GUDRENPA-987124 format. One record per atom (N, C-alpha, C): x, y, z; residue in three letters. Coordinates in steps of 0.05 Angstrom, whole numbers, plus 5000, padded with zeros to 4 digits. Layout:
<pts>
XYZAla ...
</pts>
This chain:
<pts>
501749784999Met 500250005000Met 501750254999Met 500650434997Thr 501850734990Thr 503250825022Thr 505450995020Val 506351065044Val 506151345047Val 504751505063Lys 504251785066Lys 506851885080Lys 507652105068Val 510052265080Val 508652475096Val 509152535119Leu 507452765133Leu 509652965146Leu 508653195149Met 509753445154Met 510853395183Met 513553375185Pro 514653335213Pro 514353485232Pro 514453455254Ala 514953655280Ala 517953615286Ala 519253815278Leu 522253865281Leu 523153975307Leu 521254095322Ser 522154185351Ser 519454125364Ser 519754135395Pro 517354085413Pro 515154305408Pro 515754565399Thr 513754785397Thr 512954825370Thr 513554665349Met 513354725323Met 510454595316Met 508554775305Thr 505754685297Thr 505454745271Thr 506854885255Glu 506954875228Glu 509554995217Glu 509854935190Gly 512555005178Gly 512355085146Gly 514555185139Lys 514455225106Lys 516055015093Lys 514754915071Leu 516054695055Leu 517754845038Leu 520454895046Ala 522155065029Ala 522754965004Ala 523754685000Lys 524754604977Lys 524454294977Lys 523654154955Trp 523653904948Trp 526253824933Trp 527453634946Leu 530253494935Leu 529753254921Leu 527053174915Val 526452974897Val 524153044878Val 523452924859Lys 521153004842Lys 519252734834Lys 517052724828Glu 515452534825Glu 517052344803Glu 516752054811Gly 518151854798Gly 520851794809Gly 521651934823Asp 524551874838Asp 524151654862Asp 526551504859Glu 526251244875Glu 527951354899Glu 526651314925Val 528451404950Val 528351154969Val 530651164986Ala 531450955005Ala 531051075031Ala 530450925053Ser 530351015079Ser 532851175088Ser 532151385098Gly 534751555103Gly 535451745085Gly 534651725061Asp 534951935039Asp 533452185045Asp 535052445039Val 534052705047Val 532352755020Val 529752785031Ile 527952895008Ile 526653165009Ile 526953335027Ala 526153615027Ala 527253775049Ala 527254035045Glu 527554215069Glu 525654355077Glu 525154375104Ile 523054475118Ile 523954775131Ile 522854955132Glu 523655215149Glu 522155215167Glu 522855235191Thr 521755265217Thr 521955575229Thr 520955625251Asp 520955855261Asp 523855975265Asp 525655775267Lys 528555845276Lys 530755795251Lys 529955525238Ala 532255465221Ala 531155285200Ala 532555195178Thr 531855035157Thr 532954755160Thr 531154575161Met 531754315171Met 531354085147Met 532953895147Glu 532753735125Glu 530553465133Glu 529353365117Val 527253145123Val 527752885108Val 528252695122Glu 529152415114Glu 526652225108Glu 527152105085Ala 524951875084Ala 525751655105Ala 523151545110Val 523051365133Val 522351115121Val 521751105094Glu 520950845079Glu 522450885053Glu 522550635038Glu 523350645009Glu 521250644994Glu 521050714968Gly 519250684948Gly 519850904926Gly 517750974909Val 518051174886Val 515851384894Val 516951594890Val 515451824895Val 513051834877Val 510851764887Gly 508751774872Gly 506752084865Gly 507052204882Lys 505652454884Lys 506852644901Lys 507252894895Ile 507853124915Ile 505453284921Ile 504553264943Val 502053384949Val 502253704957Val 504453744973Val 504854034980Val 507154134961Val 506754364945Ala 508654454929Ala 510654614947Ala 513254624937Glu 515454754952Glu 515055094948Glu 515555184971Gly 514955464975Gly 512355514990Gly 510555294997Thr 508555355012Thr 508955355040Thr 507455585049Glu 507855665083Glu 505655555095Glu 505955565122Gly 503755465142Gly 502355215138Gly 504555025129Val 503754705128Val 503454605157Val 501254495162Pro 500754405192Pro 502754135197Pro 503554115220Val 504753845231Val 502753645224Val 503553405212Asn 502353195207Asn 500853185180Asn 501053415167Asp 499453415142Asp 501253215122Asp 499553105102Val 501152945079Val 502353145062Val 504853115060Ile 505953305042Ile 507253075013Ile 507152855019Ala 507852714993Ala 506752414996Ala 506752274972Ile 505951994975Ile 507651804961Ile 508651594975Leu 510751444962Leu 509051144956Leu 510051064928Leu 509050824918Leu 511050594930Leu 509950404939Glu 511350134946Glu 512049964923Glu 513549794924Glu 514349614901Glu 512149444891Glu 511949474865Gly 509249354854Gly 507149514843Gly 507449754859Glu 504849964855Glu 505150154832Glu 503050214821Asp 503050454798Asp 501350704809Asp 501150864793Lys 499551154799Lys 496751084807Lys 495950834797Ser 493050764804Ser 492250754836Ser 494450694848Ala 494150644877Ala 493850934890Ala 494251144875Leu 494151414886Leu 491451484891Leu 489551374878Asp 487151444878Asp 485751454905Asp 486451244922Gly 485251254949Gly 487651324973Gly 489251454965Ala 491851514981Ala 490851715000Ala 489051884996Gly 488352095014Gly 489152365006Gly 488552555021Ser 489052855015Ser 491652945024Ser 491553195026Gly 494453365037Gly 493853385069Gly 491853315075Glu 491653335107Glu 490853045117Glu 492053035141Ser 491552765156Ser 488652765165Ser 487352565161Pro 484752525174Pro 484152515204Pro 482152635209Ala 482052655243Ala 480452405251Ala 481952265270Pro 480651985275Pro 477952035289Pro 477552235300Ser 475052285317Ser 472852335301Ser 473452425273Lys 470952495249Lys 472052325226Lys 471052095227Pro 471551915204Pro 469652005181Pro 470251975155Glu 468852085132Glu 466451905127Glu 464152005122Pro 461651865120Pro 461851715096Pro 459851465094Ser 459651315072Ser 458051475052Ser 459151465024Glu 457851615004Glu 456151454992Glu 455651234996Thr 453651034986Thr 450751035000Thr 450851035029Thr 448751065044Thr 448451285065Thr 448851545055Pro 449051745073Pro 446251775090Pro 446651835117Ser 444051865136Ser 443652145128Ser 441452225149Lys 440652535144Lys 442352655156Lys 444252585178Ser 446552775193Ser 449152795169Ser 449252585151Asp 451252565133Asp 451052755109Asp 448852865107Thr 448252995075Thr 450453235077Thr 450953365096Ala 452953605087Ala 455753495083Ala 457153305096Pro 459353205086Pro 459353065064Pro 457152925056Ala 457352825030Ala 456952975008Ala 455653235008Ala 455853434991Ala 458453544986Ala 459953565009Gln 462553655009Gln 464153504992Gln 463753234986Ala 465353014976Ala 465153114941Ala 462753194933Thr 462453254910Thr 462853534899Thr 462253724920Gln 462853984916Gln 465054104936Gln 467454064932Pro 469554124955Pro 469354404964Pro 469254604941Gln 469354854950Gln 467154964963Gln 464654794966Ser 462454934981Ser 462754735007Ser 463454895027Ala 464154745053Ala 461054735067Ala 461154515086Pro 458854485101Pro 458454715122Pro 455754775127Lys 455155005148Lys 455354875176Lys 456755015193Ser 456654985224Ser 453755035235Ser 453754935259Gly 451154995273Gly 450455285276Gly 452555485275Ala 452055735275Ala 451255865251Ala 451055715228Gly 450555795202Gly 452855915188Gly 455855905200Glu 458155965188Glu 459055745166Glu 460255835147Glu 461555625126Glu 464155535138Glu 464755305135Arg 467655205143Arg 468555105113Arg 470955245104Val 472255205077Val 474955095085Val 475554865067Leu 477954755068Leu 479854935052Leu 481955015068Ala 483755215050Ala 486755205066Ala 488755285053Ser 491255265068Ser 491155545081Ser 493155545106Pro 493555805123Pro 494356075104Pro 496155985087Leu 496956185065Leu 494756285046Leu 493256135038Ala 490656185022Ala 488556375039Ala 488556295061Lys 486556445078Lys 487456725084Lys 489956735089Arg 490857025095Arg 490957175068Arg 491957065043Met 491757235017Met 488857285012Met 487057135015Ala 483757195007Ala 482957415030Ala 483857395057Glu 483057625078Glu 484257885065Glu 486957905056Gln 487958135050Gln 486658235023Gln 485858075009Ala 484658134981Ala 481958224985Ala 480458195005Gly 477658215009Gly 476058014997Gly 477057764998Leu 475457534984Leu 473957345006Leu 472457234996Thr 470457045010Thr 471156755001Thr 472356595019Leu 473456355011Leu 471056184997Leu 468756225005Ser 466356054992Ser 466056074964Ser 467056344954Thr 466756384926Thr 469056264908Thr 471156184922Ile 473156074908Ile 473355794901Ile 473655704879Ser 474055404875Ser 476755334882Ser 476955084896Gly 479554984905Gly 480654764886Gly 483554784881Ser 484554584861Ser 486254414878Ser 486554414901Gly 488154224918Gly 486753984922Gly 488053814939Pro 487053574948Pro 484153614964Pro 482453434955Asn 479253454964Asn 478753754963Asn 479053894941Gly 478154164935Gly 479054344956Gly 481754294969Arg 483054474986Arg 483754744970Arg 483254994974Ile 484055234966Ile 487155274973Ile 488455334952Val 491055384956Val 491955654945Val 494655724948Lys 495256024939Lys 494556104908Lys 494955904892Ala 494255954865Ala 491456004859Ala 489555864872Asp 486955904871Asp 486356214878Asp 487356304899Val 487156564908Val 487856794887Val 490356694878Glu 491656884861Glu 489856894829Glu 488856664823Ala 487056654805Ala 484356814808Ala 483456814826Ala 481056924835Ala 481457184832Ala 483857324844Val 484157584843Val 484757694811Val 486357544800Lys 486357644773Lys 483957634758Lys 482257454764Gly 479557474751Gly 477457604760Gly 478057784779Gly 476158004785Gly 474557904804Gly 474857674818Thr 472557584839Thr 473357734865Thr 472557974869Thr 473558124892Thr 471158184906Thr 471258354927Ala 468958404948Ala 466358484932Ala 467258654912Ala 464858804898Ala 463758594880Ala 464758424872Ser 463258214856Ser 461857954868Ser 462057984894Gln 461057754911Gln 457757824912Gln 456457604913Pro 453257624909Pro 452457784933Pro 450557954930Gly 449858134948Gly 451058354959Gly 453558384951Ala 455058614960Ala 455058884945Ala 453859074956Thr 453759354951Thr 457059474948Thr 457059674928Pro 459759834932Pro 460359894956Pro 458660014973Ala 459160094999Ala 460359865011Ala 458959625016Thr 460059395028Thr 462759355018Thr 463159344994Ala 465759244981Ala 467759414995Ala 467559684990Ala 469059885001Ala 470059845034Ala 468159805047Thr 468559725075Thr 470459465080Thr 469659255065Thr 471059035063Thr 473559085060Thr 474659205040Ala 477459275030Ala 478759415050Ala 477759565064Val 479159695090Val 479359515114Val 477359345121Thr 477759235144Thr 478758955142Thr 478958855119Ala 480458615113Ala 483358525118Ala 485158755117Pro 487758665117Pro 488858535143Pro 491158375142Ala 491958215163Ala 493258445184Ala 493758675180Ser 494358875200Ser 492158985215Ser 490858805232Ala 487858935245Ala 488759165261Ala 486059285263Pro 486159515279Pro 486259465309Pro 487559665323Thr 487659615353Thr 485959785363Thr 485659795393Ala 483859945409Ala 484260255401Ala 486860295395Ser 487660595395Ser 487660695366Ser 486960495349Gly 486460615319Gly 487460385301Gly 487660475273Pro 487660315254Pro 490260175258Pro 491359885240Gly 493459785241Gly 495359985221Gly 498159875219Ala 499560035203Ala 498960015173Ala 497659765160Lys 497159725134Lys 494759875129Lys 492559875147Gln 489860015141Gln 490660345135Gln 492460435157Leu 492760705161Leu 493960765129Leu 496060615121Ala 497760725102Ala 495760675075Ala 494160495076Asp 491760435052Asp 489960675052Asp 489560765077Met 487160975076Met 488261215066Met 491261265072Leu 492761525068Leu 493461555043Leu 493661315030Gly 495161285003Gly 498161305003Gly 499061235022Met 502061235033Met 503360965015Met 506061025001Glu 507060824988Glu 508560655010Glu 508560395005Tyr 510360225019Tyr 511159955001Tyr 512659785012Arg 513359505003Arg 512759335028Arg 511159135022Gln 510458965044Gln 511758635034Gln 512758575059Glu 513758275058Glu 512258115078Glu 511157855068Pro 510057705088Pro 511557655115Pro 510457595136Leu 511757525158Leu 513057215155Leu 515357165163Thr 516556935162Thr 515756805190Thr 516156555188Ser 515556365218Ser 517156525239Ser 519756545233Met 521756685255Met 520456925264Met 519957135247Arg 518557365255Arg 516257325270Arg 514357155261Lys 511857125277Lys 512657015308Lys 514356875311Val 515156735339Val 516656935354Val 518157135340Ile 519657365355Ile 517557565370Ile 515457645350Ala 513357795352Ala 511657695379Ala 510857455374Lys 509357295398Lys 511057295422Lys 513257195427Arg 514457145450Arg 515357365463Arg 516157635449Leu 517257855462Leu 514758035470Leu 512458015457Thr 510158145468Thr 509058015491Thr 509057745495Glu 508657595521Glu 510557675538Glu 512457715536Ser 514857795556Ser 514158015567Ser 513958215553Lys 513458515558Lys 510558575574Lys 508958375567Gln 506158385580Gln 505758265606Gln 507658025608Thr 506957815627Thr 509457825649Thr 511957885643Val 514257855654Val 515058155673Val 514458235697Pro 515358465708Pro 518458495706Pro 518958685685His 522158765682His 522858935706His 525158915712Phe 526659155723Phe 529659145717Phe 531359365718Tyr 533559455704Tyr 535959485721Tyr 538359385720Leu 540559505736Leu 542959515721Leu 544459745722Thr 546859805706Thr 548859845719Thr 551159735711Val 553659815718Val 555659845697Val 557460085707Asp 560060155684Asp 562459905694Asp 563159825675Cys 565859635676Cys 568159765663Cys 570259775675Gln 572659875662Gln 573959665649Gln 574759655624Val 575659445604Val 578259475599Val 579959655605Asp 582259675591Asp 584459445601Asp 584259375626Glu 585959065630Glu 584958845614Glu 582158835610Leu 581258635588Leu 582358635563Leu 582058905552Leu 583058925525Leu 586358855521Leu 587758905545Lys 590158875545Lys 591058575543Lys 589258395562Val 589858105562Val 588357985539Val 586658095526Arg 585857975498Arg 587657995479Arg 588958245480Lys 591058315458Lys 593158085461Lys 594358055487Asp 596457905491Asp 596357575487Asp 593557515496Leu 592957225483Leu 592657165458Leu 591357355442Asn 591357305415Asn 593757315397Asn 595757425411Ser 598557455395Ser 600257195406Ser 598857025420Arg 600556805427Arg 599456515406Arg 597556525397Ser 596556315376Ser 594756385360Ser 594656215335Asp 593256265314Asp 590556055314Asp 590355905338Ala 588055715339Ala 585855875352Ala 586256075357Tyr 583456235368Tyr 583856515364Tyr 581856655362Lys 581656965363Lys 579557085376Lys 580257155405Leu 578257215424Leu 576957455419Leu 574657495421Ser 573157745420Ser 572657895450Ser 572258125456Val 570858215478Val 568558025489Val 566657985469Asn 563957825477Asn 564757555489Asn 566957395478Asp 568057175487Asp 568557205522Asp 569657455530Phe 570457475559Phe 567857525570Phe 566057685561Val 563457745571Val 561457515573Val 561757245558Ile 560557025562Ile 561756865588Ile 564356885587Arg 565656745608Arg 564856855632Arg 565257115633Ala 564457265660Ala 561857225667Ala 559757235648Ala 557057215656Ala 556656925667Ala 557756715659Ala 557456435663Ala 559156425697Ala 561156515697Leu 562656465726Leu 560956645748Leu 559956885739Ala 558657025760Ala 555756865767Ala 554756705749Leu 552056515757Leu 552956335774Leu 555656215772Lys 556656015789Lys 556856155817Lys 557756405818Lys 557956525845Lys 555656605859Lys 553556675843Val 550556775849Val 549156585837Val 548556335846Pro 546456145835Pro 543756235833Pro 542756395852Ala 540056485852Ala 539456675831Ala 541356765817Ala 540556895787Ala 540456695765Ala 540956485769Asn 540856265746Asn 538256105752Asn 536256265748Ala 533656145753Ala 531456215734Ala 529256065734Ser 526456115719Ser 524156075739Ser 522256275731Tyr 519556225743Tyr 517956015732Tyr 516455875749Asp 514455735737Asp 512155715756Asp 509755675745Glu 507355695769Glu 507355505791Glu 508855265782Ser 509455055802Ser 511655125821Ser 513455285811Gly 515655375833Gly 517855485816Gly 519955595830Ile 522355705818Ile 524155495814Ile 525655455790Leu 527355295779Leu 530255415780Leu 531855265796Tyr 534855365794Tyr 536455165784Tyr 537755255763Tyr 539755125745Tyr 541855045754Tyr 542954765748Lys 545654695756Lys 548154815739Lys 547654875712His 549354945694His 548755245683His 550855385679Ala 550255635664Ala 550555585635Ala 547655555625Asp 547555495594Asp 546355755581Asp 548755925566Ile 548556205563Ile 547856235531Ile 545056355533Ser 544356445504Ser 544856685489Ser 546456695471Val 547756905460Val 545857025436Val 544957245431Ala 543257385412Ala 545157405384Ala 544157285366Val 545557305340Val 543557445315Val 544357595308Ala 542357755287Ala 543057615260Ala 540557515246Thr 540957375223Thr 538957515199Thr 539257505176Pro 537457595157Pro 534257575162Pro 534157315172Ala 530757225179Ala 530157405206Ala 531957455225Gly 531157565254Gly 533057455274Gly 532457485297Leu 534057425320Leu 533857165329Leu 536457025335Ile 536456745343Ile 538956735369Ile 538056575384Thr 539656575409Thr 541056265413Thr 543356195399Pro 544855955402Pro 545755935429Pro 546455715441Ile 547355675469Ile 549655585468Ile 551455685488Ile 554155545501Ile 552955395521Ile 553155155522Lys 551854975541Lys 554354965565Lys 553354945591Ala 555454915613Ala 558155085611Ala 557455355600Ala 559655575597Ala 561455575624Ala 560155535646Glu 562155575666Glu 564555395669Glu 564155195654Gly 566354985650Gly 568154995628Gly 567555175611Lys 568955235585Lys 571555465588Lys 573555405572Gly 575455645578Gly 574855835553Gly 576356035552Leu 575856245535Leu 575956175505Leu 578356025501Ala 578755935470Ala 576555755465Ala 575555585481Glu 573555405475Glu 570555535470Glu 570355715486Ile 567755895486Ile 568056055452Ile 570556135450Ser 570456295425Ser 569956105396Ser 571555915399Asn 570855725374Asn 568055655375Asn 567055585394Ala 563855455395Ala 562355715386Ala 562455905396Met 561156115390Met 561356195359Met 563656225346Lys 564056265318Lys 562456075299Lys 562555845309Asp 561355565294Asp 557955655295Asp 557355685320Leu 554455705323Leu 553355945304Leu 554456195308Ala 554156425295Ala 553556375263Ala 555656255252Ile 555956195227Ile 553856035216Ile 552855795233Arg 550755605227Arg 548055725230Arg 548255925251Ala 545456065253Ala 544656245231Ala 546756385225Arg 546056555199Arg 545256415175Arg 546356225174Asp 545656005151Asp 543255825154Asp 541755855179Gly 539355715188Gly 539855435189Gly 542155325197Lys 542955065202Lys 543554945230Lys 542455125249Leu 542455045274Leu 540254785281Leu 540654585296Thr 538854395308Thr 537554535327Thr 534954455335Pro 533354565360Pro 534854555383Pro 536154355390Glu 537354305411Glu 539554545420Glu 540654685395Glu 543154885398Glu 541455125401Glu 539255175401Tyr 537755435406Tyr 535755425423Tyr 534255215434Gln 532255195451Gln 533255155479Gln 532155285501Gly 533055225529Gly 535055515531Gly 536655445549Gly 538555655556Gly 537655745585Gly 539355845602Thr 538555945627Thr 538856245632Thr 540656385614Phe 541156635615Phe 542156735591Phe 541156995585Ser 541657125558Ser 543657355554Ser 545257385534Ile 546957585530Ile 546357725502Ile 545458005506Ser 545158155475Ser 547258375480Ser 549358365459Asn 551458535454Asn 551058685434Asn 550758965434Leu 550259145414Leu 553159345412Leu 555159295426Gly 557659465427Gly 558859475402Gly 558759295388Met 560059285358Met 558759455344Met 556059565345Phe 554759745334Phe 554960065341Phe 556260075364Gly 557160355373Gly 554860415394Gly 552860265405Val 550660285422Val 552160325451Val 551860535463Lys 552560575491Lys 551160445512Lys 548160415509His 546860295531His 544460285521His 543160025530Phe 540559955519Phe 539159725545Phe 536659685542Glu 535759525557Glu 534159335545Glu 534959055543Ala 534058825529Ala 531558685541Ala 529958585523Val 527758465534Val 528258185541Val 527458055561Ile 527557835576Ile 527057605557Ile 528357385554Asn 527757135533Asn 526256935557Asn 523856945553Pro 522156735575Pro 523156445564Pro 523256275583Pro 522856315610Pro 525056375631Pro 527456495616Gln 529556555631Gln 528456785652Gln 530356845668Gly 529957045689Gly 531457275686Gly 533257245667Cys 534957505667Cys 536457495638Cys 537157745627Ile 538957805601Ile 540358035606Ile 542758025598Leu 544858195602Leu 545558395573Leu 545158655575Ala 545358825551Ala 547758945556Ala 549858895536Val 552558985538Val 552959215514Val 553659475525Gly 554259685505Gly 557059705495Gly 557659885484Ala 560159935468Ala 562459995490Ala 565159905490Gly 567160065505Gly 568060335492Gly 568160525512Glu 568460775499Glu 570560935525Glu 571961095512Gln 573761275531Gln 572261475546Gln 572361485571Arg 570961685589Arg 572761785613Arg 572361945624Ala 573462065646Ala 572961905669Ala 575061755688Val 574561605710Val 576461725728Val 575961635753Val 577361705779Val 579161455780Val 581561485783Lys 583361295791Lys 585361385813Lys 585561245837Asp 586861315859Asp 586361625864Asp 584161695866Gly 583461975872Gly 583862205853Gly 584662115829Ala 585562355812Ala 583762255782Ala 582762455768Leu 581662385741Leu 583562305722Leu 582462105704Ala 583961975687Ala 582161895663Ala 583261775640Ile 582061695622Ile 581861375621Ile 579561245619Gly 579660975618Gly 577260865597Gly 577460605591Thr 575560505571Thr 573060375592Thr 570760485584Val 568160415600Val 566760265586Val 565260055595Met 562959925580Met 560759885600Met 558659995593Ser 555659995607Ser 554259715603Ser 553759605622Cys 552459315622Cys 549659345640Cys 547759325627Thr 544959295641Thr 543459015643Thr 542858975664Leu 541258685672Leu 538558725673Leu 537058605655Ser 534158595656Ser 533558375673Ser 531458385691Val 530858185709Val 527958125715Val 527457885713Asp 524657825721Asp 524157825752Asp 523058015760His 522358055791His 520757805803His 519357645790Arg 518157425803Arg 519957255813Arg 522257215801Val 524557025807Val 526857135819Val 527857385810Val 530257485821Val 529457745833Val 530357825859Asp 530058035868Asp 532158215865Asp 531858505875Gly 533658705869Gly 536558665880Gly 536758535902Ala 538758505919Ala 540758275900Ala 539158055893Val 540557815882Val 541657965852Val 539758125836Gly 541058245817Gly 543558435819Gly 543058585839Ala 545558745845Ala 547858575852Ala 547858365867Glu 549758175876Glu 550858035850Glu 549457985831Tyr 549957835808Tyr 551858055791Tyr 551258245787Leu 552558485771Leu 555058535790Leu 555458575813Ala 557858595824Ala 560058375819Ala 558858125822Ala 560657905812Ala 561857925785Ala 559958015763Phe 560458035739Phe 562458245731Phe 562058465747Lys 564258705743Lys 566658615754Lys 566958485780Val 569958395787Val 571358215764Val 569558065755Leu 570757855735Leu 571858045709Leu 570458205697Ile 570758355673Ile 573258535678Ile 573758625701Glu 575658865709Glu 577958695716Glu 577758465727Asp 580358265726Asp 580358035713Asp 580958065686Pro 580457865667Pro 582157575675Pro 584457675690Leu 586257395697Leu 584757245711Leu 583157355732Ser 581757135748Ser 579956965730Ser 579257035710Met 577656855691Met 579456645682Met 581856655683Leu 583656455671Leu 584156245691Leu 583656245717Leu 584156055737Leu 582455825740Leu 
</pts>
């Protein structure tokens, strides 16, 4: 019998993904373990391997399709001895729900009438008890239809079981099936639909960005939200709304650190230490000295972590990602430096595995290389703290009772007050400052 290839869950939090690329085509033979596709999750692009051998009989979901739910059928394999006639009963692009088996088409009961009609007219979805239509459509098609002011029930679906896909919405837009041409819609109704339909929904304080731009005739270029950008928006909004932040700042003199860094880099070509490598090492050792800061809040109780797993913010073309230096308190500067370079390169290429960016007990965000003097970072839930590191700059300092010039770096700790109190945060920053200003102590 045929083998269904399902959209895999590549991380514990993944609910949908983008089928970025097919590496096989219909008619190709595949063996178990062969890489057949690339899936774009919210953080990285992952390879999908075939778990069975066979011939690619049908590619159900085209490459480039966004919002493909986990466990949806994305392709069908034919086993040995089967031909394409076996695809007739192979199923659609969606996995059937066990609790809602399809009704018999030969002897439909009175309650089965609506589902039976759906089998013959896929685009005309059955009505729910509330009188609303339920239409089979991909998430991308739904968004496109909403933005174009189209009603899905007026669009014929060309996908499996009449599923409305991107191409169907595009064809409807080109064919002039707009809100104005829908049955019963007056010109006034159509105009209202066009304004209220965009994905940028109005808020209590006024219209969304897209609505306002459209109403005022402002010129703009719109790009669809990537999976990563959606997750960033959701998590950071939740963080600022649900986590009670407070902030503590210290100024660290880093002249000695810069001197030690220069000396160590001149000794070997096996590593090239950055200021950020020293920051990671100092942050981890400070957590070892003040373990109460290495914690997370949970409704069931506060979690205190054994190791300092340091998440380091890395900017990528798709958005921010935080690869992790695990058990950083036990790693030397050279090991941290080489590991961070490798993680950063693969993060920008979208090649990190979920375990390399999920988790972490403490975060660092360093904008010093951009000349930013001071900023306050947003906590990365469920972590309790994030350290924002500014640029080292020459300032007037007092040394031995006299004014002098020193290189000073401002560091701000954002703290979740539910788990870390002010005194603990201050104690942590004091320990961090000692390590940064006396870098030789980090080598012991």
